[in-house]
C-alpha positions in Angstrom: -2.3 -12.6 0.2 1.2 -11.8 -0.1 1.9 -7.6 0.6 2.9 -7.2 -3.1 -0.7 -8.5 -4.2 -2.8 -6.4 -1.8 -0.4 -3.1 -2.7 -1.9 -3.8 -6.5 -5.0 -4.6 -5.2 -5.6 -1.1 -2.9 -4.3 1.0 -5.6 -6.3 -0.1 -8.2 -9.5 0.0 -5.8 -8.5 3.6 -5.4 -8.2 4.1 -9.3 -4.6 5.4 -8.5 -1.5 4.8 -10.5 1.7 3.8 -9.8 3.4 7.0 -10.6 0.8 8.8 -8.3 1.8 6.6 -5.5 4.9 6.6 -5.8 4.9 10.7 -5.7 3.4 9.9 -2.6 6.1 7.7 -1.1 8.6 10.4 -2.5 10.1 7.5 -4.7 10.2 6.8 -8.5 7.4 4.6 -10.6 10.2 2.0 -12.0 11.1 1.7 -7.4 6.9 1.4 -6.9 6.4 -1.1 -9.4 9.4 -3.4 -7.9 7.2 -3.1 -4.6 4.1 -4.3 -6.3 5.8 -7.1 -8.6 7.3 -8.4 -5.2 11.0 -7.6 -6.4 11.9 -5.0 -3.4 10.5 -5.1 0.3 8.2 -2.1 1.1 10.2 -0.3 3.7 8.2 0.2 6.9 8.0 3.9 6.6 5.9 3.6 3.2 3.7 1.0 5.0 2.6 3.4 7.3 2.3 6.1 5.0 0.2 4.1 2.6 -2.1 2.8 5.8 -2.9 6.3 6.7 -3.7 7.2 3.5 -5.7 4.6 2.7 -7.2 4.3 6.1 -6.4 0.9 6.5 -4.7 -0.9 8.7 -1.0 -2.2 8.8 -2.2 -6.0 9.1 -4.4 -5.7 6.2 -2.1 -4.0 4.0 0.8 -6.3 5.3 -1.7 -9.2 4.0 -1.8 -10.7 7.3 -5.2 -10.5 7.5 -8.5 -10.6 4.6 -10.6 -8.4 7.1 -10.2 -4.8 6.0 -10.3 -2.1 9.1 -9.6 1.5 9.1 -6.7 2.8 11.0 -8.8 5.9 12.1 -12.6 5.7 13.1 -15.2 7.9 11.6 -16.5 9.1 15.2 
């Protein structure tokens, strides 16, 4: 899966808007929309912010694996 499709799927799974995620990333909604459309590469610092926010591994967020793993343990 392409990273930008994963961005869209995860955001929708969390019932978030593009505007809400853009605010989290300190960017604009149109810029975030470009990330989800695959028109722009998502900067690494945004990947890290989203991984922490959603508590998912970077490899899952980047579309390198289809197995979601939490970034943080609940222990």
